[in-house]
All heavy atoms as an XYZ file, in Angstrom:
905
protein
N     -14.971     -9.886     -6.994
C     -13.691     -9.385     -6.531
C     -13.916     -8.067     -5.790
O     -14.645     -7.195     -6.244
C     -12.768     -9.167     -7.734
C     -11.417     -8.659     -7.355
S     -10.173     -8.781     -8.628
C     -10.691     -7.587     -9.805
N     -13.273     -7.942     -4.644
C     -13.410     -6.732     -3.841
C     -12.612     -5.602     -4.461
O     -11.543     -5.808     -5.010
C     -12.900     -6.986     -2.429
C     -13.722     -7.975     -1.670
C     -13.161     -8.176     -0.304
C     -13.942     -9.258      0.403
N     -13.374     -9.575      1.682
N     -13.146     -4.410     -4.334
C     -12.459     -3.233     -4.850
C     -12.022     -2.379     -3.661
O     -12.795     -2.138     -2.735
C     -13.385     -2.420     -5.754
C     -13.781     -3.151     -7.012
S     -12.396     -3.691     -8.010
C     -11.712     -2.147     -8.524
N     -10.780     -1.946     -3.694
C     -10.238     -1.095     -2.654
C      -9.802      0.218     -3.268
O      -9.501      0.305     -4.448
C      -9.039     -1.770     -1.975
C      -9.393     -3.056     -1.290
C      -8.837     -4.250     -1.708
C     -10.283     -3.075     -0.237
C      -9.159     -5.431     -1.087
C     -10.611     -4.257      0.391
C     -10.050     -5.432     -0.032
N      -9.715      1.250     -2.445
C      -9.301      2.565     -2.924
C      -7.790      2.712     -2.900
O      -7.261      3.742     -3.264
C      -9.953      3.642     -2.068
C     -11.455      3.650     -2.257
C     -12.147      4.488     -1.217
N     -13.577      4.282     -1.305
C     -14.414      5.131     -1.884
N     -13.967      6.227     -2.420
N     -15.698      4.872     -1.927
N      -7.098      1.679     -2.469
C      -5.642      1.665     -2.443
C      -5.166      0.790     -3.589
O      -5.726     -0.271     -3.840
C      -5.130      1.121     -1.100
C      -5.583      2.041      0.029
C      -3.621      0.976     -1.112
C      -5.271      1.525      1.402
N      -4.132      1.241     -4.285
C      -3.601      0.484     -5.419
C      -2.131      0.176     -5.197
O      -1.455      0.833     -4.399
C      -3.732      1.302     -6.699
C      -5.151      1.530     -7.106
C      -5.201      2.300     -8.392
N      -6.569      2.602     -8.749
C      -6.912      3.511     -9.626
N      -5.978      4.222    -10.238
N      -8.173      3.732     -9.905
N      -1.646     -0.801     -5.937
C      -0.234     -1.153     -5.905
C       0.577      0.051     -6.386
O       0.246      0.681     -7.385
C       0.010     -2.351     -6.814
C       1.428     -2.801     -6.879
C       1.559     -3.976     -7.813
C       3.001     -4.334     -8.028
N       3.151     -5.457     -8.952
N       1.642      0.388     -5.647
C       2.476      1.522     -6.002
C       2.109      2.805     -5.275
O       2.865      3.772     -5.324
N       0.966      2.841     -4.599
C       0.576      4.029     -3.827
C       1.483      4.191     -2.615
O       2.014      3.219     -2.089
C      -0.859      3.895     -3.313
C      -1.895      4.244     -4.351
O      -1.515      4.767     -5.415
O      -3.085      3.990     -4.109
N       1.625      5.416     -2.160
C       2.291      5.679     -0.891
C       1.223      5.695      0.181
O       0.200      6.376      0.043
C       3.035      7.013     -0.916
C       4.312      6.912     -1.694
O       4.954      5.868     -1.706
N       4.697      7.979     -2.343
N       1.451      4.929      1.257
C       0.489      4.842      2.353
C       1.197      5.091      3.666
O       2.413      4.964      3.766
C      -0.219      3.468      2.395
C      -1.076      3.252      1.177
C       0.761      2.340      2.577
N       0.411      5.465      4.672
C       0.922      5.642      6.017
C       0.167      4.694      6.939
O      -1.063      4.594      6.864
C       0.732      7.088      6.463
C       1.514      7.442      7.688
S       1.439      9.192      8.056
C       2.436      9.851      6.747
N       0.896      3.996      7.800
C       0.280      3.058      8.737
C      -0.319      3.867      9.877
O       0.366      4.671     10.503
C       1.318      2.049      9.260
C       0.681      1.082     10.238
C       1.939      1.288      8.105
N      -1.622      3.654     10.154
C      -2.300      4.424     11.194
C      -2.639      3.584     12.410
O      -3.058      4.119     13.431
C      -3.586      5.083     10.633
C      -4.530      4.036     10.078
C      -3.245      6.127      9.607
C      -5.899      4.567      9.732
N      -2.472      2.251     12.333
C      -2.761      1.384     13.472
C      -1.813      0.201     13.441
O      -1.395     -0.251     12.388
C      -4.206      0.903     13.417
N      -1.463     -0.282     14.622
C      -0.575     -1.432     14.711
C       0.784     -1.043     15.252
O       1.018      0.092     15.662
N       1.712     -1.994     15.235
C       3.015     -1.768     15.857
C       3.897     -0.798     15.072
O       4.832     -0.240     15.624
C       3.749     -3.089     16.066
C       4.158     -3.792     14.798
C       4.876     -5.086     15.117
C       5.372     -5.747     13.852
N       6.053     -6.987     14.109
N       3.615     -0.577     13.790
C       4.405      0.338     12.976
C       3.730      1.693     12.805
O       4.134      2.494     11.958
C       4.668     -0.273     11.601
C       5.528     -1.514     11.693
O       6.632     -1.402     12.253
O       5.118     -2.587     11.223
N       2.707      1.986     13.596
C       1.943      3.227     13.436
C       2.694      4.452     13.925
O       2.397      5.565     13.501
C       0.615      3.117     14.176
N       3.690      4.274     14.796
C       4.396      5.428     15.331
C       5.373      6.042     14.340
O       5.810      7.164     14.506
C       5.130      5.054     16.623
C       6.106      3.902     16.425
O       6.006      3.217     15.396
O       6.961      3.689     17.303
N       5.703      5.337     13.284
C       6.618      5.856     12.274
C       5.802      6.612     11.223
O       5.084      6.003     10.438
C       7.385      4.718     11.615
C       8.161      3.879     12.599
C       8.730      2.666     11.922
C       9.367      1.769     12.939
N       8.817      0.446     12.963
N       5.891      7.926     11.217
C       5.103      8.743     10.285
C       5.843      8.926      8.966
O       6.114     10.043      8.537
C       4.770     10.096     10.907
C       3.787      9.966     12.046
O       3.035      8.982     12.052
O       3.769     10.842     12.915
N       6.153      7.809      8.323
C       6.874      7.830      7.057
C       6.017      7.133      6.008
O       5.566      6.012      6.237
C       8.232      7.099      7.190
C       8.980      7.127      5.884
C       9.056      7.715      8.299
N       5.750      7.772      4.875
C       4.987      7.095      3.830
C       5.774      5.911      3.265
O       6.977      5.998      3.040
C       4.789      8.165      2.759
C       5.118      9.452      3.403
C       6.036      9.156      4.526
N       5.093      4.810      3.045
C       5.692      3.597      2.500
C       4.948      3.191      1.240
O       3.788      3.521      1.045
C       5.623      2.453      3.509
C       6.286      2.736      4.824
C       7.757      2.712      4.688
N       8.368      2.864      6.013
C       9.640      2.988      6.197
N      10.460      2.997      5.175
N      10.135      3.127      7.401
N       5.600      2.414      0.400
C       5.042      2.006     -0.882
C       4.294      0.676     -0.753
O       4.761     -0.233     -0.076
C       6.180      1.867     -1.895
C       5.741      1.650     -3.301
C       6.935      1.642     -4.215
C       6.524      1.342     -5.633
N       7.683      1.228     -6.509
N       3.146      0.560     -1.420
C       2.370     -0.680     -1.437
C       3.018     -1.632     -2.442
O       3.221     -1.290     -3.604
C       0.900     -0.404     -1.830
C       0.141     -1.697     -1.971
C       0.238      0.495     -0.822
N       3.349     -2.835     -1.979
C       3.978     -3.831     -2.834
C       2.959     -4.772     -3.463
O       3.103     -5.160     -4.615
C       4.993     -4.654     -2.029
C       6.128     -3.878     -1.386
C       6.973     -4.793     -0.528
C       6.965     -3.205     -2.446
N       1.927     -5.136     -2.697
C       0.960     -6.113     -3.180
C      -0.341     -5.964     -2.411
O      -0.330     -5.594     -1.239
C       1.521     -7.521     -2.974
C       0.787     -8.612     -3.652
C       1.540     -9.927     -3.483
C       0.871    -11.015     -4.278
N       1.578    -12.286     -4.140
N      -1.458     -6.250     -3.072
C      -2.764     -6.226     -2.428
C      -3.336     -7.637     -2.474
O      -3.414     -8.244     -3.546
C      -3.712     -5.230     -3.112
C      -3.163     -3.823     -2.951
C      -5.108     -5.328     -2.535
C      -3.960     -2.764     -3.624
N      -3.698     -8.155     -1.314
C      -4.271     -9.493     -1.205
C      -5.775     -9.339     -0.994
O      -6.257     -9.256      0.138
C      -3.618    -10.253     -0.051
C      -2.090    -10.285     -0.095
C      -1.530    -10.787      1.211
C      -1.615    -11.134     -1.243
N      -6.528     -9.279     -2.079
C      -7.964     -8.983     -2.033
C      -8.769    -10.050     -1.301
O      -9.745     -9.740     -0.642
C      -8.507     -8.816     -3.444
C      -7.927     -7.627     -4.161
C      -8.578     -7.443     -5.522
N      -7.833     -6.513     -6.333
C      -7.870     -5.199     -6.190
N      -8.613     -4.665     -5.249
N      -7.164     -4.420     -6.965
N      -8.344    -11.272     -1.409
C      -9.095    -12.380     -0.812
C      -9.132    -12.287      0.711
O     -10.109    -12.668      1.346
C      -8.467    -13.706     -1.240
C      -9.241    -14.921     -0.879
C      -8.584    -16.150     -1.464
C      -9.357    -17.397     -1.122
N      -8.708    -18.592     -1.658
N      -8.071    -11.748      1.304
C      -7.956    -11.696      2.756
C      -8.040    -10.274      3.312
O      -7.788    -10.063      4.500
C      -6.634    -12.322      3.193
C      -6.476    -13.736      2.748
N      -7.210    -14.767      3.266
C      -5.684    -14.293      1.789
C      -6.869    -15.899      2.682
N      -5.950    -15.640      1.769
N      -8.364     -9.268      2.473
C      -8.444     -7.853      2.876
C      -7.133     -7.376      3.485
O      -7.124     -6.632      4.460
C      -9.575     -7.616      3.884
C     -10.930     -7.892      3.303
O     -11.040     -7.935      2.071
O     -11.886     -8.066      4.078
N      -6.023     -7.793      2.915
C      -4.718     -7.435      3.461
C      -3.855     -6.780      2.400
O      -4.138     -6.863      1.215
C      -4.022     -8.662      4.036
C      -4.789     -9.191      5.233
C      -4.035    -10.190      6.032
N      -4.729    -10.420      7.272
C      -4.449     -9.806      8.419
N      -3.480     -8.937      8.475
N      -5.127    -10.075      9.503
N      -2.797     -6.151      2.871
C      -1.937     -5.385      1.989
C      -0.490     -5.598      2.430
O      -0.211     -5.725      3.615
C      -2.361     -3.900      2.060
C      -1.679     -3.071      1.018
C      -2.139     -3.332      3.407
C      -2.268     -1.680      0.925
N       0.416     -5.653      1.467
C       1.836     -5.822      1.745
C       2.521     -4.483      1.497
O       2.473     -3.953      0.388
C       2.418     -6.897      0.829
C       3.750     -7.483      1.205
C       3.615     -8.275      2.498
C       4.246     -8.402      0.116
N       3.122     -3.926      2.555
C       3.748     -2.604      2.487
C       5.229     -2.777      2.782
O       5.611     -3.544      3.668
C       3.105     -1.648      3.519
C       3.697     -0.264      3.430
C       1.605     -1.589      3.324
N       6.075     -2.049      2.030
C       7.515     -2.218      2.205
C       7.981     -1.735      3.576
O       7.544     -0.702      4.062
C       8.300     -1.507      1.103
C       8.293     -0.007      1.178
C       9.187      0.639      0.141
O       9.963     -0.065     -0.511
O       9.078      1.863     -0.012
N       8.841     -2.523      4.216
C       9.466     -2.232      5.509
C       8.456     -2.034      6.632
O       8.715     -1.287      7.578
C      10.389     -1.026      5.395
C      11.548     -1.251      4.453
C      12.435     -0.051      4.380
C      13.520     -0.278      3.348
N      14.322      0.916      3.134
N       7.293     -2.692      6.542
C       6.280     -2.634      7.589
C       5.930     -4.065      7.974
O       5.824     -4.934      7.119
C       5.018     -1.885      7.110
C       3.888     -1.987      8.114
C       5.344     -0.432      6.844
N       5.758     -4.310      9.274
C       5.431     -5.628      9.814
C       6.517     -6.650      9.448
O       6.239     -7.720      8.940
C       4.055     -6.086      9.329
C       3.485     -7.193     10.182
O       3.923     -7.405     11.304
N       2.509     -7.892      9.657
N       7.761     -6.292      9.727
C       8.889     -7.174      9.425
C       8.950     -8.319     10.425
O       8.812     -8.113     11.632
C      10.202     -6.396      9.464
C      10.415     -5.391      8.348
C      11.676     -4.582      8.614
C      10.517     -6.073      7.015
N       9.156     -9.535      9.925
C       9.327    -10.720     10.759
C      10.577    -11.456     10.299
O      11.046    -11.265      9.173
C       8.105    -11.659     10.695
C       6.884    -10.989     11.272
C       7.848    -12.120      9.289
N      11.105    -12.290     11.175
C      12.289    -13.074     10.833
C      11.856    -14.504     10.545
O      11.111    -15.097     11.310
C      13.298    -13.037     11.969
C      13.902    -11.675     12.141
C      15.006    -11.679     13.160
C      15.577    -10.274     13.249
N      16.752    -10.216     14.092
N      12.338    -15.029      9.435
C      12.032    -16.393      9.023
C      13.336    -17.161      8.866
O      14.308    -16.643      8.320
C      11.270    -16.403      7.688
C       9.868    -15.886      7.790
C       8.984    -16.918      8.469
N       7.648    -16.432      8.643
C       7.094    -16.176      9.821
N       7.788    -16.327     10.918
N       5.867    -15.757      9.909
N      13.337    -18.406      9.328
C      14.497    -19.272      9.172
C      14.353    -20.014      7.855
O      13.418    -20.791      7.681
C      14.592    -20.244     10.347
C      14.789    -19.550     11.657
N      16.019    -19.285     12.181
C      13.903    -19.012     12.530
C      15.893    -18.644     13.327
N      14.610    -18.463     13.555
N      15.258    -19.748      6.935
C      15.174    -20.322      5.591
C      16.215    -21.426      5.423
O      17.367    -21.258      5.817
C      15.397    -19.235      4.530
C      14.413    -18.095      4.599
S      12.722    -18.570      4.277
C      12.798    -18.841      2.550
N      15.792    -22.500      4.828
C      16.699    -23.585      4.503
C      17.392    -23.252      3.187
O      16.784    -22.682      2.290
C      15.915    -24.889      4.356
C      16.786    -26.088      4.077
C      15.968    -27.342      3.988
N      15.386    -27.638      5.300
C      14.285    -28.340      5.480
N      13.621    -28.800      4.439
N      13.835    -28.583      6.683
N      18.645    -23.622      3.066
C      19.399    -23.356      1.847
C      18.837    -24.180      0.695
O      18.425    -25.322      0.871
C      20.872    -23.697      2.053
N      18.832    -23.590     -0.502
C      18.375    -24.278     -1.706
C      19.516    -24.231     -2.719
O      19.703    -23.223     -3.402
C      17.122    -23.592     -2.260
C      16.521    -24.348     -3.411
O      17.107    -25.284     -3.937
N      15.328    -23.920     -3.814
N      20.259    -25.326     -2.842
C      21.418    -25.289     -3.741
C      21.029    -25.202     -5.215
O      21.803    -24.709     -6.030
C      22.148    -26.596     -3.438
C      21.144    -27.471     -2.798
C      20.157    -26.582     -2.132
N      19.840    -25.637     -5.581
C      19.415    -25.583     -6.981
C      19.120    -24.157     -7.425
O      19.421    -23.761     -8.541
C      18.191    -26.478     -7.205
C      18.470    -27.912     -6.851
C      17.894    -28.506     -5.739
C      19.340    -28.668     -7.619
C      18.166    -29.814     -5.401
C      19.626    -29.982     -7.298
C      19.029    -30.546     -6.190
O      19.320    -31.845     -5.866
N      18.512    -23.369     -6.543
C      18.235    -21.972     -6.847
C      19.366    -21.070     -6.361
O      19.271    -19.853     -6.468
C      16.926    -21.543     -6.201
N      20.409    -21.649     -5.808
C      21.580    -20.952     -5.274
C      21.178    -19.898     -4.239
O      21.621    -18.759     -4.279
C      22.406    -20.349     -6.406
C      23.047    -21.432     -7.217
C      23.501    -20.974     -8.575
O      23.256    -19.848     -8.970
N      24.155    -21.857     -9.295
N      20.290    -20.327     -3.324
C      19.885    -19.464     -2.226
C      20.598    -19.929     -0.964
O      20.542    -21.114     -0.628
C      18.377    -19.561     -1.982
C      17.529    -18.828     -2.970
C      16.063    -18.950     -2.617
O      15.615    -20.006     -2.200
N      15.330    -17.876     -2.793
N      21.235    -19.011     -0.266
C      21.853    -19.406      0.998
C      20.797    -19.537      2.094
O      19.737    -18.911      2.027
C      22.802    -18.248      1.288
C      22.186    -17.091      0.603
C      21.499    -17.635     -0.613
N      21.076    -20.329      3.074
C      20.179    -20.466      4.210
C      20.474    -19.402      5.238
O      21.414    -18.628      5.107
N      19.661    -19.348      6.269
C      19.893    -18.392      7.350
C      18.608    -17.722      7.778
O      17.513    -18.140      7.418
N      18.768    -16.678      8.557
C      17.619    -15.931      9.060
C      17.374    -14.747      8.129
O      18.254    -13.934      7.893
C      17.871    -15.454     10.491
C      18.112    -16.663     11.400
C      16.701    -14.636     10.999
C      18.574    -16.310     12.776
N      16.152    -14.682      7.585
C      15.787    -13.657      6.605
C      14.666    -12.801      7.182
O      13.705    -13.328      7.745
C      15.319    -14.319      5.283
C      14.896    -13.279      4.276
C      16.392    -15.214      4.728
N      14.796    -11.482      7.048
C      13.712    -10.584      7.438
C      12.849    -10.315      6.218
O      13.363    -10.006      5.144
C      14.270     -9.263      7.961
C      14.499     -9.241      9.430
C      14.658     -7.831      9.966
O      14.731     -6.884      9.164
O      14.713     -7.694     11.185
N      11.520    -10.434      6.396
C      10.625    -10.150      5.286
C       9.352     -9.502      5.792
O       9.024     -9.603      6.977
C      10.319    -11.411      4.483
C       9.514    -12.457      5.203
C       9.296    -13.645      4.289
C       7.977    -14.311      4.539
N       7.680    -15.346      3.592
N       8.640     -8.845      4.869
C       7.399     -8.168      5.217
C       6.253     -9.174      5.243
O       6.199    -10.080      4.423
C       7.061     -7.083      4.192
C       8.053     -5.972      4.114
C       8.993     -6.079      2.940
O       8.923     -7.073      2.207
O       9.806     -5.173      2.779
N       5.351     -8.978      6.173
C       4.130     -9.766      6.232
C       2.949     -8.817      6.016
O       3.053     -7.617      6.286
C       4.001    -10.473      7.583
C       5.067    -11.518      7.812
S       5.082    -12.839      6.606
C       3.700    -13.796      7.140
N       1.822     -9.330      5.520
C       0.679     -8.456      5.229
C       0.039     -7.882      6.490
O       0.068     -8.493      7.550
C      -0.308     -9.387      4.514
C       0.422    -10.618      4.199
C       1.601    -10.696      5.089
N      -0.531     -6.683      6.352
C      -1.331     -6.075      7.410
C      -2.722     -5.798      6.848
O      -2.917     -5.791      5.632
C      -0.689     -4.777      7.945
C      -0.533     -3.740      6.839
C       0.637     -5.048      8.597
C      -0.048     -2.394      7.331
N      -3.681     -5.594      7.725
C      -5.055     -5.359      7.272
C      -5.143     -4.010      6.568
O      -4.495     -3.041      6.956
C      -6.021     -5.416      8.446
C      -7.429     -5.652      8.016
N      -8.298     -4.622      7.749
C      -8.107     -6.798      7.751
C      -9.464     -5.120      7.361
N      -9.372     -6.438      7.358
N      -5.952     -3.971      5.533
C      -6.046     -2.781      4.687
C      -6.666     -1.597      5.428
O      -6.426     -0.444      5.074
C      -6.814     -3.106      3.393
C      -6.478     -2.108      2.323
C      -8.296     -3.201      3.643
C      -6.720     -2.581      0.931
N      -7.403     -1.852      6.511
C      -8.001     -0.757      7.277
C      -6.977     -0.047      8.154
O      -7.270      1.003      8.719
C      -9.136     -1.284      8.150
O      -8.617     -2.156      9.141
N      -5.768     -0.596      8.270
C      -4.743      0.008      9.119
C      -3.843      0.992      8.373
O      -2.855      1.449      8.937
C      -3.870     -1.083      9.746
C      -4.651     -1.928     10.721
O      -5.685     -1.506     11.223
N      -4.174     -3.109     10.985
N      -4.157      1.292      7.121
C      -3.351      2.235      6.354
C      -4.234      3.300      5.715
O      -5.420      3.088      5.509
C      -2.523      1.523      5.245
C      -1.520      0.579      5.844
C      -3.400      0.828      4.255
N      -3.624      4.467      5.440
C      -4.297      5.539      4.716
C      -3.407      5.976      3.571
O      -2.179      6.009      3.699
C      -4.559      6.747      5.612
C      -5.746      6.606      6.514
S      -6.076      8.114      7.428
C      -7.121      8.970      6.268
N      -4.026      6.347      2.467
C      -3.294      6.802      1.292
C      -2.723      8.196      1.573
O      -3.394      9.040      2.156
C      -4.222      6.853      0.066
C      -3.493      7.396     -1.146
C      -4.792      5.496     -0.229
N      -1.486      8.419      1.143
C      -0.853      9.732      1.273
C      -1.007     10.449     -0.066
O      -0.619      9.930     -1.110
C       0.632      9.595      1.649
C       1.302     10.952      1.657
C       0.771      8.923      2.996
N      -1.587     11.646     -0.026
C      -1.815     12.437     -1.233
C      -0.485     12.928     -1.789
O       0.332     13.473     -1.041
C      -2.722     13.616     -0.907
S      -2.967     14.737     -2.284
N      -0.235     12.766     -3.096
C       1.020     13.256     -3.664
C       1.098     14.788     -3.736
O       2.186     15.339     -3.803
C       1.047     12.648     -5.068
C      -0.321     12.188     -5.355
C      -1.023     12.008     -4.054
N      -0.044     15.464     -3.680
C      -0.037     16.925     -3.772
C       0.188     17.585     -2.405
O       1.056     18.439     -2.255
C      -1.344     17.412     -4.376
N      -0.595     17.188     -1.394
C      -0.485     17.841     -0.081
C       0.354     17.043      0.916
O       0.601     17.525      2.013
C      -1.866     18.132      0.489
S      -2.895     16.688      0.785
N       0.780     15.836      0.571
C       1.666     14.986      1.385
C       1.096     14.688      2.765
O       1.821     14.638      3.744
C       3.056     15.614      1.509
C       3.694     15.907      0.202
N       4.143     14.915     -0.641
C       3.934     17.071     -0.435
C       4.655     15.461     -1.722
N       4.526     16.774     -1.638
N      -0.223     14.501      2.837
C      -0.882     14.158      4.094
C      -1.713     12.901      3.889
O      -2.216     12.662      2.785
C      -1.798     15.298      4.536
C      -1.072     16.561      4.900
C      -2.052     17.629      5.319
C      -1.327     18.922      5.631
N      -2.270     20.004      5.922
N      -1.888     12.086      4.954
C      -2.783     10.938      4.827
C      -4.216     11.423      4.648
O      -4.661     12.339      5.348
C      -2.602     10.171      6.129
C      -1.925     11.094      7.046
C      -1.239     12.134      6.248
N      -4.923     10.821      3.713
C      -6.251     11.315      3.367
C      -7.168     10.184      2.940
O      -6.716      9.084      2.631
C      -6.138     12.347      2.237
O      -7.446     12.839      1.928
C      -5.556     11.744      0.991
N      -8.452     10.488      2.920
C      -9.414      9.566      2.331
C      -9.450      9.806      0.831
O      -9.054     10.869      0.362
C     -10.797      9.781      2.948
C     -10.835      9.361      4.407
C     -12.171      9.652      5.037
N     -12.405     11.086      5.047
C     -13.573     11.661      4.773
N     -14.609     10.936      4.446
N     -13.699     12.968      4.820
N      -9.943      8.839      0.106
C      -9.941      8.911     -1.350
C     -11.371      8.900     -1.846
O     -12.200      8.119     -1.376
C      -9.167      7.721     -1.950
C      -9.222      7.740     -3.460
C      -7.730      7.739     -1.481
N     -11.674      9.788     -2.784
C     -12.975      9.808     -3.426
C     -12.818      9.556     -4.911
O     -11.707      9.572     -5.448
N     -13.931      9.314     -5.574
C     -13.913      9.087     -7.020
C     -14.716     10.170     -7.708
O     -15.727     10.645     -7.189
C     -14.492      7.710     -7.364
C     -13.524      6.592     -7.094
C     -13.582      5.870     -5.916
C     -12.545      6.258     -8.017
C     -12.693      4.853     -5.669
C     -11.657      5.234     -7.785
C     -11.739      4.531     -6.605
O     -10.841      3.529     -6.364
N     -14.264     10.532     -8.882
C     -14.908     11.577     -9.666
C     -14.775     11.200    -11.139
O     -13.798     10.585    -11.535
C     -14.187     12.885     -9.365
C     -14.600     14.055    -10.154
C     -13.735     15.263     -9.857
N     -13.797     15.629     -8.447
C     -12.862     16.312     -7.823
N     -11.782     16.691     -8.454
N     -12.984     16.617     -6.561
N     -15.753     11.565    -11.915
C     -15.685     11.323    -13.356
C     -15.291     12.627    -14.041
O     -15.925     13.661    -13.826
C     -17.016     10.833    -13.899
C     -17.380      9.470    -13.351
C     -18.557      8.895    -14.108
N     -18.894      7.592    -13.575
C     -18.353      6.454    -14.006
N     -17.455      6.470    -14.946
N     -18.716      5.297    -13.486
N     -14.237     12.553    -14.861
C     -13.804     13.729    -15.613
C     -13.794     13.381    -17.093
O     -13.682     12.211    -17.462
C     -12.416     14.231    -15.170
C     -11.344     13.166    -15.391
C     -12.426     14.693    -13.733
C      -9.938     13.685    -15.238
N     -13.924     14.399    -17.906
C     -13.922     14.197    -19.351
C     -12.558     14.577    -19.899
O     -12.062     15.678    -19.670
C     -15.006     15.054    -19.991
C     -15.165     14.761    -21.451
C     -16.615     14.629    -21.867
O     -17.493     14.570    -20.995
O     -16.839     14.598    -23.070
N     -11.938     13.639    -20.611
C     -10.644     13.918    -21.236
C     -10.612     13.248    -22.602
O     -10.940     12.071    -22.733
C      -9.498     13.412    -20.361
O      -9.543     12.016    -20.247
N     -10.242     14.021    -23.598
C     -10.144     13.540    -24.977
C     -11.457     12.944    -25.483
O     -11.484     11.936    -26.181
C      -9.017     12.517    -25.103
C      -7.661     13.068    -24.711
C      -6.639     11.975    -24.520
O      -6.931     10.810    -24.803
O      -5.525     12.323    -24.078
N     -12.561     13.551    -25.087
C     -13.864     13.110    -25.553
C     -14.414     11.888    -24.842
O     -15.504     11.433    -25.149
N     -13.671     11.336    -23.877
C     -14.126     10.162    -23.132
C     -14.252     10.514    -21.658
O     -13.498     11.318    -21.130
C     -13.128      9.008    -23.286
C     -13.045      8.461    -24.685
C     -12.120      7.266    -24.722
C     -12.044      6.703    -26.128
N     -11.167      5.541    -26.202
N     -15.220      9.879    -21.010
C     -15.403     10.076    -19.588
C     -14.529      9.079    -18.848
O     -14.507      7.898    -19.174
C     -16.872      9.878    -19.205
C     -17.230     10.508    -17.890
C     -18.714     10.480    -17.661
O     -19.215      9.427    -17.253
O     -19.365     11.517    -17.901
N     -13.790      9.558    -17.837
C     -12.835      8.724    -17.122
C     -13.077      8.853    -15.628
O     -13.335      9.944    -15.119
C     -11.423      9.187    -17.468
C     -10.330      8.311    -16.997
C      -8.996      8.832    -17.493
C      -7.859      8.021    -16.938
N      -6.566      8.578    -17.303
N     -12.980      7.734    -14.913
C     -13.154      7.726    -13.472
C     -11.771      7.858    -12.829
O     -10.881      7.054    -13.092
C     -13.804      6.413    -13.045
C     -14.168      6.298    -11.601
C     -14.863      4.972    -11.369
C     -15.133      4.719     -9.918
N     -15.731      3.412     -9.687
N     -11.589      8.886    -11.995
C     -10.297      9.141    -11.361
C     -10.468      9.261     -9.853
O     -11.545      9.589     -9.355
C      -9.619     10.420    -11.906
C      -9.254     10.267    -13.360
C     -10.494     11.623    -11.697
N      -9.389      9.005     -9.124
C      -9.382      9.176     -7.670
C      -8.943     10.600     -7.343
O      -8.145     11.183     -8.065
C      -8.402      8.204     -7.027
C      -8.752      6.757     -7.253
C      -7.817      5.828     -6.531
N      -6.432      6.064     -6.900
C      -5.391      5.664     -6.172
N      -5.571      5.019     -5.056
N      -4.163      5.904     -6.570
N      -9.480     11.142     -6.235
C      -9.058     12.469     -5.805
C      -8.922     12.502     -4.293
O      -9.522     11.702     -3.578
C     -10.016     13.560     -6.305
C     -11.350     13.587     -5.617
C     -11.569     14.453     -4.560
C     -12.380     12.768     -6.034
C     -12.806     14.488     -3.937
C     -13.618     12.804     -5.421
C     -13.828     13.670     -4.362
N      -8.092     13.426     -3.824
C      -7.836     13.628     -2.396
C      -9.012     14.385     -1.791
O      -9.423     15.413     -2.308
C      -6.532     14.411     -2.250
S      -6.191     14.963     -0.575
N      -9.527     13.886     -0.680
C     -10.660     14.546     -0.030
C     -10.240     15.797      0.736
O     -11.071     16.624      1.075
C     -11.329     13.575      0.952
C     -12.052     12.434      0.285
C     -13.499     12.758      0.121
C     -14.242     11.527     -0.358
N     -15.637     11.563      0.005
N      -8.937     15.967      1.006
C      -8.471     17.149      1.733
C      -8.224     18.331      0.805
O      -8.662     19.443      1.060
C      -7.187     16.837      2.511
C      -7.436     16.054      3.768
C      -6.197     15.964      4.617
C      -6.522     15.206      5.887
N      -5.354     15.067      6.753
N      -7.481     18.090     -0.285
C      -7.097     19.209     -1.146
C      -7.807     19.185     -2.512
O      -7.572     20.043     -3.328
C      -5.588     19.232     -1.345
S      -4.940     17.815     -2.241
N      -8.661     18.187     -2.764
C      -9.443     18.074     -4.002
C      -8.595     17.897     -5.253
O      -9.059     18.179     -6.356
C     -10.360     19.289     -4.179
C     -11.786     18.951     -3.875
O     -12.136     17.792     -3.665
N     -12.635     19.954     -3.833
N      -7.345     17.463     -5.119
C      -6.476     17.233     -6.282
C      -6.646     15.803     -6.794
O      -6.836     14.874     -6.010
C      -5.009     17.448     -5.910
C      -4.630     18.895     -5.727
C      -4.639     19.666     -7.032
O      -4.227     19.132     -8.063
O      -5.076     20.832     -7.001
N      -6.546     15.639     -8.102
C      -6.615     14.310     -8.715
C      -5.338     13.555     -8.373
O      -4.238     14.107     -8.442
C      -6.801     14.427    -10.242
C      -6.785     13.071    -10.892
C      -8.128     15.131    -10.543
N      -5.457     12.270     -8.026
C      -4.318     11.490     -7.552
C      -3.681     10.626     -8.633
O      -2.848      9.792     -8.321
C      -4.743     10.603     -6.379
C      -5.164     11.380     -5.174
S      -5.715     10.357     -3.834
C      -4.185      9.634     -3.303
N      -4.037     10.795     -9.882
C      -3.502      9.927    -10.931
C      -2.209     10.450    -11.482
O      -1.943     11.578    -11.589
C      -4.523      9.766    -12.058
C      -5.834      9.211    -11.591
C      -5.757      7.913    -10.831
O      -5.001      6.989    -11.253
O      -6.416      7.792     -9.806
């Protein structure tokens, strides 16, 4: 299984693609490890024509939904300095146990 430095629930900024001009941090909804893609809220919106499903009580019509983008097109936004940054790993000792944590490469703050 591939390991990425981005996790579900992180705030990310799109740095490449059609949504790159919007400098607004967005939340990661899902990570698709098999395809190196990531699902980010309100990014890469497409319109899909949905058929009505009377059993699930879903109406039909045109629905806008997010589609995945490549994981290399986003950067993690640091919660401390609020800037897009690279992520590093560091081992810290807490409560007698060694723990691996992520940290911001710009401001050196722990991101957990």
